[in-house]
N, C-alpha and C positions, 0 to 999 in steps of 0.2 A: 451445402451447408449454408444456413442463413446467418447473416451478420446480426447478432443481437447485442445491443448496448445494455450493459448492466452496471450496477453501482461498483462492483469490484473491478470492472474495467477502468472506471474513473480513479479508483484507489491505486491500482497498479500504475496507471499513467502518472499520477501524482508522485508516487515513490520513485519512478524512473526519472522524472523531472528533478526531484530533490537530489538524487544520486548524481546526475550529470552536473547540476548546479554546484554541488559541493566539490566535485572534482575540478570544475573550471574556476570558480571564484573562491573556493576555500570556505572555512567555517570561522565565524567570529562570535565569541561568547563574551558578553560584558565588555566589549571594546578590545578584547585580546584576540588577535588573529592566531588561530591554531592551525598552522600549516602542516604540522607533524601528523595530526590525526584526521585531517580532512579526507585523505584517501580511505582511511578505515571507515569513516562515517559514510562515505559514498558506497563502499562495498556492503555495509550493513543495510542501507536503503535499497540497494540492488537485490540483496537477499530477501528483504521484505516484499519487493515487487514480484519476485519469482514465487514466493510462498502464496501471495494473494492471487496470482494468476493460476496457480495449481488449485487453490480453493475454488476459484471461479469455474474451472473445468469440472471439478467434483460436483459442485452445486448444479451445473448445467446437465450433468448426466442423471442426477436424481430427480430434478424438477423440470419437467418439459414445458409447463405452462409459464408464460413470461410474467404474468401477474404474481404468481406464487414465487417465482424466482426472484423478482424484485423485493418482495416482502421478506423472504428468507435472507437475502443478501444484506438488505438494510438492517434487519435484526442482528445479523452477525457483526456488522460494522458497529452498531450501537453497543452490543455486548462487549466487543473488544475495546471500545473507547471507555466504557464504564469500568472494566477490569483494569485498564491502564491507569485511569484516574484514581481508583481505589489503591492500587499499588504505589502510586506516586506519593 
């Protein structure tokens, strides 16, 4: 199996980093340190990382060409960001 770097790999690494960071240092919103929900936010980001890794595996099975895979995964990330911003 070849090691292929894809955009969703970067996204899952980012979510894992944020989860570990929130567990270690906690979460601060507007200067208020929220130690009670820091662990919950860490678990949410860990769930995001697992879902993104699963989506990466699905996309790798459907698209074998690396250029197509990058295009599809970047489109997926862009679409998810647009939907997030619209709902916000």
